[in-house]
Biopython code that builds the backbone (N, CA, C, O; Angstrom):
import numpy as np
from Bio.PDB.StructureBuilder import StructureBuilder

atoms = [
    (1, "MET", "N", (113.053, 111.122, 183.655)),
    (1, "MET", "CA", (114.073, 112.174, 183.504)),
    (1, "MET", "C", (115.483, 111.438, 183.528)),
    (1, "MET", "O", (115.775, 110.615, 184.396)),
    (2, "ASN", "N", (116.344, 111.820, 182.469)),
    (2, "ASN", "CA", (117.782, 111.425, 182.580)),
    (2, "ASN", "C", (118.585, 112.554, 182.879)),
    (2, "ASN", "O", (118.957, 113.400, 182.067)),
    (3, "GLU", "N", (118.885, 112.508, 184.365)),
    (3, "GLU", "CA", (119.915, 113.558, 184.714)),
    (3, "GLU", "C", (121.272, 113.167, 184.422)),
    (3, "GLU", "O", (121.733, 112.030, 184.528)),
    (4, "GLU", "N", (121.939, 114.333, 183.999)),
    (4, "GLU", "CA", (123.344, 114.255, 183.343)),
    (4, "GLU", "C", (124.354, 114.100, 184.554)),
    (4, "GLU", "O", (123.999, 114.457, 185.677)),
    (5, "ILE", "N", (125.458, 113.634, 184.356)),
    (5, "ILE", "CA", (126.522, 113.625, 185.256)),
    (5, "ILE", "C", (127.240, 114.994, 185.132)),
    (5, "ILE", "O", (127.663, 115.405, 184.051)),
    (6, "LYS", "N", (127.359, 115.692, 186.319)),
    (6, "LYS", "CA", (128.037, 116.990, 186.474)),
    (6, "LYS", "C", (129.418, 116.559, 186.814)),
    (6, "LYS", "O", (129.652, 115.529, 187.446)),
    (7, "ILE", "N", (130.413, 117.459, 186.332)),
    (7, "ILE", "CA", (131.811, 117.426, 186.538)),
    (7, "ILE", "C", (132.401, 118.705, 186.932)),
    (7, "ILE", "O", (132.205, 119.719, 186.261)),
    (8, "SER", "N", (133.155, 118.700, 188.049)),
    (8, "SER", "CA", (133.606, 119.822, 188.521)),
    (8, "SER", "C", (135.232, 119.522, 188.791)),
    (8, "SER", "O", (135.580, 118.346, 188.897)),
    (9, "GLU", "N", (136.054, 120.408, 188.884)),
    (9, "GLU", "CA", (137.374, 120.156, 189.269)),
    (9, "GLU", "C", (137.955, 121.250, 190.376)),
    (9, "GLU", "O", (137.543, 122.404, 190.493)),
    (10, "ARG", "N", (138.869, 120.709, 191.061)),
    (10, "ARG", "CA", (139.471, 121.536, 192.061)),
    (10, "ARG", "C", (141.079, 121.065, 192.308)),
    (10, "ARG", "O", (141.534, 120.010, 191.866)),
    (11, "ILE", "N", (141.779, 121.957, 193.023)),
    (11, "ILE", "CA", (143.083, 121.509, 193.419)),
    (11, "ILE", "C", (142.812, 120.538, 194.572)),
    (11, "ILE", "O", (141.981, 120.824, 195.434)),
    (12, "HIS", "N", (143.510, 119.382, 194.597)),
    (12, "HIS", "CA", (143.500, 118.265, 195.583)),
    (12, "HIS", "C", (144.055, 118.862, 196.951)),
    (12, "HIS", "O", (145.173, 119.376, 196.966)),
    (13, "SER", "N", (143.363, 118.801, 197.969)),
    (13, "SER", "CA", (143.897, 119.166, 199.332)),
    (13, "SER", "C", (145.317, 118.586, 199.498)),
    (13, "SER", "O", (146.187, 119.328, 199.953)),
    (14, "LEU", "N", (145.609, 117.348, 199.170)),
    (14, "LEU", "CA", (146.984, 116.681, 199.520)),
    (14, "LEU", "C", (147.930, 117.281, 198.609)),
    (14, "LEU", "O", (149.094, 117.315, 199.011)),
    (15, "PHE", "N", (147.634, 117.855, 197.250)),
    (15, "PHE", "CA", (148.448, 118.378, 196.543)),
    (15, "PHE", "C", (148.939, 119.706, 197.155)),
    (15, "PHE", "O", (150.119, 120.028, 197.011)),
    (16, "LYS", "N", (148.082, 120.482, 197.828)),
    (16, "LYS", "CA", (148.330, 121.663, 198.363)),
    (16, "LYS", "C", (149.472, 121.521, 199.399)),
    (16, "LYS", "O", (150.441, 122.279, 199.415)),
    (17, "GLU", "N", (149.280, 120.464, 200.287)),
    (17, "GLU", "CA", (150.124, 120.002, 201.366)),
    (17, "GLU", "C", (151.623, 119.872, 200.856)),
    (17, "GLU", "O", (152.573, 120.304, 201.508)),
    (18, "PHE", "N", (151.748, 119.218, 199.595)),
    (18, "PHE", "CA", (153.011, 119.001, 199.083)),
    (18, "PHE", "C", (153.599, 120.034, 198.015)),
    (18, "PHE", "O", (154.548, 119.787, 197.270)),
    (19, "GLU", "N", (152.926, 121.158, 198.057)),
    (19, "GLU", "CA", (153.243, 122.251, 197.248)),
    (19, "GLU", "C", (154.618, 122.845, 197.444)),
    (19, "GLU", "O", (154.781, 123.381, 198.540)),
    (20, "GLY", "N", (155.603, 122.862, 196.641)),
    (20, "GLY", "CA", (157.024, 123.350, 196.717)),
    (20, "GLY", "C", (157.877, 122.273, 197.156)),
    (20, "GLY", "O", (159.029, 122.578, 197.468)),
    (21, "LYS", "N", (157.483, 120.959, 197.244)),
    (21, "LYS", "CA", (158.253, 119.912, 197.593)),
    (21, "LYS", "C", (158.632, 119.157, 196.299)),
    (21, "LYS", "O", (157.979, 119.185, 195.256)),
    (22, "ALA", "N", (159.845, 118.441, 196.526)),
    (22, "ALA", "CA", (160.290, 117.647, 195.314)),
    (22, "ALA", "C", (159.353, 116.595, 194.650)),
    (22, "ALA", "O", (159.398, 116.309, 193.454)),
    (23, "TRP", "N", (158.533, 116.072, 195.525)),
    (23, "TRP", "CA", (157.634, 115.039, 195.042)),
    (23, "TRP", "C", (156.288, 115.080, 195.699)),
    (23, "TRP", "O", (156.137, 115.401, 196.877)),
    (24, "CYS", "N", (155.294, 114.735, 194.871)),
    (24, "CYS", "CA", (153.919, 114.717, 195.434)),
    (24, "CYS", "C", (153.325, 113.388, 194.957)),
    (24, "CYS", "O", (153.642, 113.012, 193.829)),
    (25, "PRO", "N", (152.498, 112.636, 195.695)),
    (25, "PRO", "CA", (152.077, 111.398, 195.495)),
    (25, "PRO", "C", (150.828, 111.357, 194.586)),
    (25, "PRO", "O", (150.412, 110.290, 194.134)),
    (26, "ILE", "N", (150.233, 112.562, 194.325)),
    (26, "ILE", "CA", (149.018, 112.757, 193.410)),
    (26, "ILE", "C", (149.177, 113.882, 192.625)),
    (26, "ILE", "O", (149.999, 114.768, 192.860)),
    (27, "GLY", "N", (148.198, 113.861, 191.447)),
    (27, "GLY", "CA", (148.174, 115.001, 190.486)),
    (27, "GLY", "C", (147.601, 116.142, 191.167)),
    (27, "GLY", "O", (146.966, 115.997, 192.211)),
    (28, "GLU", "N", (147.803, 117.332, 190.598)),
    (28, "GLU", "CA", (147.223, 118.610, 191.047)),
    (28, "GLU", "C", (145.685, 118.531, 191.184)),
    (28, "GLU", "O", (145.136, 118.843, 192.241)),
    (29, "LYS", "N", (145.025, 118.126, 190.142)),
    (29, "LYS", "CA", (143.567, 118.284, 190.176)),
    (29, "LYS", "C", (142.859, 117.143, 190.610)),
    (29, "LYS", "O", (143.356, 116.026, 190.466)),
    (30, "GLN", "N", (141.725, 117.311, 191.139)),
    (30, "GLN", "CA", (140.703, 116.309, 191.620)),
    (30, "GLN", "C", (139.520, 116.668, 190.918)),
    (30, "GLN", "O", (138.995, 117.781, 190.941)),
    (31, "PHE", "N", (139.062, 115.502, 190.189)),
    (31, "PHE", "CA", (137.765, 115.815, 189.323)),
    (31, "PHE", "C", (136.584, 115.113, 190.228)),
    (31, "PHE", "O", (136.705, 114.048, 190.833)),
    (32, "ILE", "N", (135.449, 115.924, 190.187)),
    (32, "ILE", "CA", (134.491, 115.380, 191.049)),
    (32, "ILE", "C", (133.160, 115.070, 190.063)),
    (32, "ILE", "O", (132.643, 116.018, 189.472)),
    (33, "TYR", "N", (132.699, 113.894, 189.929)),
    (33, "TYR", "CA", (131.632, 113.614, 189.219)),
    (33, "TYR", "C", (130.511, 113.302, 190.017)),
    (33, "TYR", "O", (130.538, 112.396, 190.850)),
    (34, "SER", "N", (129.325, 114.158, 189.754)),
    (34, "SER", "CA", (128.187, 114.040, 190.602)),
    (34, "SER", "C", (126.893, 113.718, 189.857)),
    (34, "SER", "O", (126.719, 114.086, 188.695)),
    (35, "LYS", "N", (126.022, 113.049, 190.526)),
    (35, "LYS", "CA", (124.629, 112.744, 189.938)),
    (35, "LYS", "C", (123.760, 112.354, 190.988)),
    (35, "LYS", "O", (124.001, 111.393, 191.719)),
    (36, "LYS", "N", (122.592, 113.192, 191.097)),
    (36, "LYS", "CA", (121.646, 113.056, 192.219)),
    (36, "LYS", "C", (122.473, 113.274, 193.552)),
    (36, "LYS", "O", (123.082, 114.326, 193.754)),
    (37, "ASN", "N", (122.461, 112.204, 194.465)),
    (37, "ASN", "CA", (123.016, 112.424, 195.751)),
    (37, "ASN", "C", (124.313, 111.572, 195.824)),
    (37, "ASN", "O", (124.688, 111.017, 196.857)),
    (38, "LYS", "N", (124.937, 111.521, 194.685)),
    (38, "LYS", "CA", (126.115, 110.649, 194.704)),
    (38, "LYS", "C", (127.187, 111.477, 194.047)),
    (38, "LYS", "O", (126.995, 112.242, 193.102)),
    (39, "GLU", "N", (128.468, 111.220, 194.714)),
    (39, "GLU", "CA", (129.744, 111.897, 194.181)),
    (39, "GLU", "C", (130.943, 110.840, 194.100)),
    (39, "GLU", "O", (131.173, 110.035, 195.002)),
    (40, "ILE", "N", (131.594, 110.924, 193.053)),
    (40, "ILE", "CA", (132.899, 110.097, 192.809)),
    (40, "ILE", "C", (133.890, 110.939, 192.634)),
    (40, "ILE", "O", (133.660, 111.955, 191.978)),
    (41, "SER", "N", (135.050, 110.740, 193.109)),
    (41, "SER", "CA", (136.432, 111.534, 192.978)),
    (41, "SER", "C", (137.172, 110.699, 191.954)),
    (41, "SER", "O", (137.153, 109.468, 191.976)),
    (42, "LEU", "N", (137.882, 111.485, 190.976)),
    (42, "LEU", "CA", (138.860, 110.910, 190.185)),
    (42, "LEU", "C", (140.212, 111.644, 190.359)),
    (42, "LEU", "O", (140.182, 112.866, 190.218)),
    (43, "ILE", "N", (141.290, 111.105, 190.621)),
    (43, "ILE", "CA", (142.580, 111.715, 190.783)),
    (43, "ILE", "C", (143.593, 110.824, 190.045)),
    (43, "ILE", "O", (143.379, 109.643, 189.769)),
    (44, "SER", "N", (144.716, 111.501, 189.751)),
    (44, "SER", "CA", (145.786, 110.946, 189.050)),
    (44, "SER", "C", (146.901, 110.570, 189.993)),
    (44, "SER", "O", (147.156, 111.251, 190.986)),
    (45, "LEU", "N", (147.519, 109.545, 189.688)),
    (45, "LEU", "CA", (148.784, 109.194, 190.691)),
    (45, "LEU", "C", (149.889, 109.029, 189.752)),
    (45, "LEU", "O", (150.202, 107.916, 189.332)),
    (46, "PRO", "N", (150.508, 110.135, 189.398)),
    (46, "PRO", "CA", (151.814, 110.015, 188.542)),
    (46, "PRO", "C", (152.947, 109.221, 189.070)),
    (46, "PRO", "O", (153.479, 109.492, 190.146)),
    (47, "ASP", "N", (153.333, 108.190, 188.272)),
    (47, "ASP", "CA", (154.408, 107.458, 188.544)),
    (47, "ASP", "C", (154.222, 106.555, 190.007)),
    (47, "ASP", "O", (155.108, 106.366, 190.841)),
    (48, "TYR", "N", (152.939, 106.107, 190.054)),
    (48, "TYR", "CA", (152.472, 105.491, 191.254)),
    (48, "TYR", "C", (153.185, 104.138, 191.427)),
    (48, "TYR", "O", (153.457, 103.769, 192.569)),
    (49, "LEU", "N", (153.482, 103.429, 190.442)),
    (49, "LEU", "CA", (154.242, 102.095, 190.614)),
    (49, "LEU", "C", (155.710, 102.262, 190.405)),
    (49, "LEU", "O", (156.441, 101.276, 190.504)),
    (50, "GLY", "N", (156.254, 103.592, 190.086)),
    (50, "GLY", "CA", (157.661, 103.770, 189.857)),
    (50, "GLY", "C", (158.126, 103.343, 188.487)),
    (50, "GLY", "O", (159.315, 103.199, 188.201)),
    (51, "ASN", "N", (157.055, 103.136, 187.605)),
    (51, "ASN", "CA", (157.310, 102.812, 186.238)),
    (51, "ASN", "C", (157.347, 104.030, 185.213)),
    (51, "ASN", "O", (157.685, 103.897, 184.036)),
    (52, "GLY", "N", (157.034, 105.006, 185.688)),
    (52, "GLY", "CA", (156.850, 106.353, 184.937)),
    (52, "GLY", "C", (155.345, 106.569, 184.495)),
    (52, "GLY", "O", (154.990, 107.623, 183.967)),
    (53, "LYS", "N", (154.577, 105.635, 184.710)),
    (53, "LYS", "CA", (153.109, 105.672, 184.167)),
    (53, "LYS", "C", (152.086, 106.379, 185.196)),
    (53, "LYS", "O", (152.306, 106.264, 186.402)),
    (54, "THR", "N", (151.100, 107.023, 184.789)),
    (54, "THR", "CA", (150.155, 107.561, 185.659)),
    (54, "THR", "C", (149.055, 106.685, 185.724)),
    (54, "THR", "O", (148.521, 106.213, 184.721)),
    (55, "VAL", "N", (148.674, 106.437, 186.987)),
    (55, "VAL", "CA", (147.367, 105.563, 187.290)),
    (55, "VAL", "C", (146.336, 106.526, 187.727)),
    (55, "VAL", "O", (146.675, 107.548, 188.324)),
    (56, "TRP", "N", (145.053, 106.256, 187.456)),
    (56, "TRP", "CA", (143.930, 106.971, 187.717)),
    (56, "TRP", "C", (143.043, 106.138, 188.806)),
    (56, "TRP", "O", (142.818, 104.934, 188.685)),
    (57, "GLU", "N", (142.626, 106.846, 189.759)),
    (57, "GLU", "CA", (142.029, 106.356, 190.796)),
    (57, "GLU", "C", (140.557, 106.844, 191.123)),
    (57, "GLU", "O", (140.372, 108.061, 191.100)),
    (58, "ILE", "N", (139.565, 106.068, 191.406)),
    (58, "ILE", "CA", (138.242, 106.634, 191.644)),
    (58, "ILE", "C", (137.851, 106.175, 193.097)),
    (58, "ILE", "O", (138.256, 105.111, 193.563)),
    (59, "TYR", "N", (137.072, 107.010, 193.754)),
    (59, "TYR", "CA", (136.527, 106.475, 195.108)),
    (59, "TYR", "C", (135.344, 107.405, 195.350)),
    (59, "TYR", "O", (135.173, 108.458, 194.734)),
    (60, "SER", "N", (134.546, 106.929, 196.297)),
    (60, "SER", "CA", (133.244, 107.440, 196.586)),
    (60, "SER", "C", (133.544, 108.730, 197.538)),
    (60, "SER", "O", (134.313, 108.610, 198.492)),
    (61, "LEU", "N", (132.989, 109.807, 197.278)),
    (61, "LEU", "CA", (132.996, 111.074, 198.284)),
    (61, "LEU", "C", (131.506, 111.137, 198.982)),
    (61, "LEU", "O", (131.360, 111.494, 200.151)),
    (62, "LYS", "N", (130.579, 110.805, 198.252)),
    (62, "LYS", "CA", (129.110, 110.821, 198.768)),
    (62, "LYS", "C", (128.203, 109.665, 198.116)),
    (62, "LYS", "O", (128.113, 109.631, 196.889)),
    (63, "GLY", "N", (127.605, 108.824, 198.816)),
    (63, "GLY", "CA", (126.627, 107.995, 198.416)),
    (63, "GLY", "C", (127.072, 106.550, 198.321)),
    (63, "GLY", "O", (126.275, 105.709, 197.906)),
    (64, "ASN", "N", (128.315, 106.212, 198.687)),
    (64, "ASN", "CA", (128.986, 104.976, 198.656)),
    (64, "ASN", "C", (128.851, 104.235, 197.363)),
    (64, "ASN", "O", (128.600, 103.030, 197.365)),
    (65, "THR", "N", (129.000, 104.878, 196.324)),
    (65, "THR", "CA", (128.894, 104.368, 194.814)),
    (65, "THR", "C", (130.074, 103.449, 194.537)),
    (65, "THR", "O", (129.881, 102.439, 193.859)),
    (66, "VAL", "N", (131.235, 103.717, 194.996)),
    (66, "VAL", "CA", (132.463, 102.858, 194.765)),
    (66, "VAL", "C", (132.574, 102.108, 196.089)),
    (66, "VAL", "O", (132.596, 102.709, 197.163)),
    (67, "LYS", "N", (132.641, 100.827, 195.992)),
    (67, "LYS", "CA", (132.701, 100.049, 197.215)),
    (67, "LYS", "C", (134.206, 100.127, 197.857)),
    (67, "LYS", "O", (134.454, 100.368, 199.039)),
    (68, "GLU", "N", (135.085, 99.888, 196.895)),
    (68, "GLU", "CA", (136.538, 100.080, 197.248)),
    (68, "GLU", "C", (137.150, 100.950, 196.312)),
    (68, "GLU", "O", (136.555, 101.267, 195.282)),
    (69, "ILE", "N", (138.331, 101.380, 196.589)),
    (69, "ILE", "CA", (139.198, 102.230, 195.617)),
    (69, "ILE", "C", (139.450, 101.464, 194.461)),
    (69, "ILE", "O", (139.811, 100.306, 194.666)),
    (70, "GLU", "N", (139.322, 101.917, 193.064)),
    (70, "GLU", "CA", (139.419, 101.305, 191.969)),
    (70, "GLU", "C", (140.471, 102.125, 191.272)),
    (70, "GLU", "O", (140.425, 103.352, 191.364)),
    (71, "ARG", "N", (141.521, 101.460, 190.502)),
    (71, "ARG", "CA", (142.456, 102.144, 189.753)),
    (71, "ARG", "C", (142.492, 101.729, 188.321)),
    (71, "ARG", "O", (142.100, 100.602, 188.018)),
    (72, "PHE", "N", (142.928, 102.547, 187.435)),
    (72, "PHE", "CA", (142.905, 102.280, 186.083)),
    (72, "PHE", "C", (144.084, 102.888, 185.365)),
    (72, "PHE", "O", (144.733, 103.794, 185.887)),
    (73, "ASN", "N", (144.369, 102.395, 184.165)),
    (73, "ASN", "CA", (145.548, 102.792, 183.299)),
    (73, "ASN", "C", (145.406, 104.151, 182.760)),
    (73, "ASN", "O", (146.422, 104.839, 182.655)),
    (74, "SER", "N", (144.161, 104.661, 182.374)),
    (74, "SER", "CA", (143.772, 105.753, 181.727)),
    (74, "SER", "C", (142.677, 106.557, 182.288)),
    (74, "SER", "O", (141.874, 105.993, 183.032)),
    (75, "LYS", "N", (142.555, 107.727, 182.036)),
    (75, "LYS", "CA", (141.427, 108.588, 182.599)),
    (75, "LYS", "C", (140.213, 108.082, 181.701)),
    (75, "LYS", "O", (139.114, 108.059, 182.257)),
    (76, "LYS", "N", (140.289, 107.686, 180.412)),
    (76, "LYS", "CA", (139.263, 107.349, 179.837)),
    (76, "LYS", "C", (138.577, 105.959, 180.322)),
    (76, "LYS", "O", (137.378, 105.700, 180.216)),
    (77, "GLU", "N", (139.543, 105.148, 180.855)),
    (77, "GLU", "CA", (138.785, 103.890, 181.436)),
    (77, "GLU", "C", (138.158, 104.281, 182.678)),
    (77, "GLU", "O", (137.064, 103.781, 182.941)),
    (78, "ALA", "N", (138.715, 105.142, 183.522)),
    (78, "ALA", "CA", (138.124, 105.572, 184.768)),
    (78, "ALA", "C", (136.774, 106.175, 184.627)),
    (78, "ALA", "O", (135.825, 105.846, 185.339)),
    (79, "GLU", "N", (136.717, 107.117, 183.633)),
    (79, "GLU", "CA", (135.468, 107.737, 183.330)),
    (79, "GLU", "C", (134.348, 106.692, 182.807)),
    (79, "GLU", "O", (133.154, 106.776, 183.094)),
    (80, "LYS", "N", (134.823, 105.877, 182.142)),
    (80, "LYS", "CA", (133.805, 104.747, 181.639)),
    (80, "LYS", "C", (133.118, 104.088, 182.842)),
    (80, "LYS", "O", (131.906, 103.904, 182.951)),
    (81, "ARG", "N", (134.153, 103.729, 183.808)),
    (81, "ARG", "CA", (133.665, 103.124, 185.094)),
    (81, "ARG", "C", (132.729, 103.881, 185.740)),
    (81, "ARG", "O", (131.682, 103.390, 186.162)),
    (82, "ILE", "N", (133.043, 105.145, 185.864)),
    (82, "ILE", "CA", (132.146, 106.057, 186.633)),
    (82, "ILE", "C", (130.885, 106.033, 186.096)),
    (82, "ILE", "O", (129.932, 105.988, 186.875)),
    (83, "LYS", "N", (130.667, 106.057, 184.709)),
    (83, "LYS", "CA", (129.361, 106.243, 184.132)),
    (83, "LYS", "C", (128.687, 104.862, 184.328)),
    (83, "LYS", "O", (127.458, 104.826, 184.381)),
    (84, "GLU", "N", (129.327, 103.857, 184.427)),
    (84, "GLU", "CA", (128.701, 102.415, 184.699)),
    (84, "GLU", "C", (128.209, 102.498, 186.034)),
    (84, "GLU", "O", (127.109, 101.999, 186.266)),
    (85, "LEU", "N", (128.868, 103.067, 186.972)),
    (85, "LEU", "CA", (128.572, 103.146, 188.414)),
    (85, "LEU", "C", (127.353, 103.934, 188.640)),
    (85, "LEU", "O", (126.546, 103.566, 189.493)),
    (86, "PHE", "N", (127.146, 105.078, 187.882)),
    (86, "PHE", "CA", (126.123, 105.971, 188.093)),
    (86, "PHE", "C", (124.827, 105.267, 187.512)),
    (86, "PHE", "O", (123.737, 105.675, 187.913)),
    (87, "LYS", "N", (124.880, 104.246, 186.603)),
    (87, "LYS", "CA", (123.702, 103.655, 185.883)),
    (87, "LYS", "C", (123.180, 102.801, 186.989)),
    (87, "LYS", "O", (121.961, 102.671, 187.100)),
    (88, "LYS", "N", (124.036, 102.175, 187.862)),
    (88, "LYS", "CA", (123.503, 101.202, 188.841)),
    (88, "LYS", "C", (122.498, 101.854, 189.806)),
    (88, "LYS", "O", (122.652, 103.005, 190.215)),
    (89, "LYS", "N", (121.534, 101.124, 190.129)),
    (89, "LYS", "CA", (120.491, 101.682, 191.229)),
    (89, "LYS", "C", (120.927, 101.194, 192.570)),
    (89, "LYS", "O", (120.282, 101.492, 193.575)),
]
sb = StructureBuilder()
sb.init_structure("model")
sb.init_model(0)
sb.init_chain("A")
sb.init_seg("    ")
for serial, (resi, resn, name, xyz) in enumerate(atoms, 1):
    if name == "N":
        sb.init_residue(resn, " ", resi, " ")
    sb.init_atom(name, np.array(xyz, "f"), 0.0, 1.0, " ", f" {name:<3s}", serial, name[0])
structure = sb.get_structure()
């Protein structure tokens, strides 16, 4: 059986803390990718390096799928990595 990756989104709790302030270190949405008993979070970090570009970050929420935080230049690159991580046993 080939279980599909489920994707949900929510307002990131840190974003809520910064609501109404001039600057927030993360984007509004947190995307949760889940498959079986594993969950990976994907968030955007706008202007993370001070160069005006958004960086995308993934980390494990459940199942220790991502050993360390990983960052990518695009959401597409991050999603590709998430799919690779879910394929690993």
